[in-house]
DRENTIZA-357740 format. One record per residue (C-alpha): residue in three letters; x, z, y. Coordinates in steps of 0.25 Angstrom, whole numbers, plus 2048, in hexadecimal, padded with zeros to 3 digits. Layout:
<pts>
ALAXZY...
</pts>
This chain:
<pts>
UNK18DBBDABCUNK19ABC5ABBUNK19BBC8AADUNK1A7BC9AA3UNK1A1BC3A97UNK1ACBB9A97UNK1B6BC4A96UNK1AFBCCA8CUNK1A9BC1A82UNK1AFBB6A7AUNK1A5BAAA7BUNK19DBA5A74UNK198BB2A6FUNK18BBB9A6BUNK186BC2A76UNK17ABCBA76UNK170BCBA81UNK165BD6A82UNK159BD2A8BUNK150BDDA90UNK142BDAA95UNK134BDEA96UNK12DBDDA89UNK127BCFA88UNK124BC7A7CUNK12BBBBA83UNK138BC2A86UNK13FBBEA7AUNK13ABB0A7BUNK13FBAFA8AUNK14CBB4A86UNK14DBAAA7BUNK14AB9FA84UNK155BA3A8EUNK15FBA4A82UNK15BB96A7DUNK15EB90A8AUNK16BB96A8CUNK170B99A7EUNK168B91A74UNK168B97A66UNK161BA0A5BUNK15FBAEA60UNK159BBBA59UNK155BC4A65UNK153BD3A62UNK149BDAA6AUNK146BE8A6DUNK13BBEFA75UNK13DBFAA7EUNK137C08A7AUNK12BC06A83UNK12ABF7A80UNK12CBF3A8FUNK139BECA8CUNK13FBE3A81UNK14DBE0A7FUNK152BD3A78UNK160BD2A72UNK166BC4A6FUNK174BC0A6BUNK178BB3A72UNK184BAAA70UNK18ABA9A7EUNK195B9FA81UNK19ABA4A8FUNK199BAFA99UNK190BA5AA1UNK187BA4A95UNK186BB3A94UNK183BB4AA3UNK179BA9AA3UNK171BAFA97UNK171BBDA9EUNK16BBB6AABUNK161BAEAA4UNK15CBB9A9BUNK15BBC2AA7UNK152BB8AAEUNK147BB9AA3UNK13ABBEAA8UNK138BCDAA4UNK147BCFAA0UNK14DBDCAA6UNK15BBDBAA2UNK165BD3A99UNK171BDAA92
</pts>
């Protein structure tokens, strides 16, 4: 990835990830599994359903340690089954 996170952020820092996926009772659990693999810690995910209930967004603040760490998390979160986008 060609990102400028290292120019824009001072590491380590808290970084919010928003994951949007199809509504699924396992979505939050799957996100938490990925986060525990790449950035172990205590998290308090915030969820919001879309107006029609088709999608669910999950927002989580994560402590990241480097540009590569941010990029790895974006990649790993986007590979979760049912995830449509990671912001």
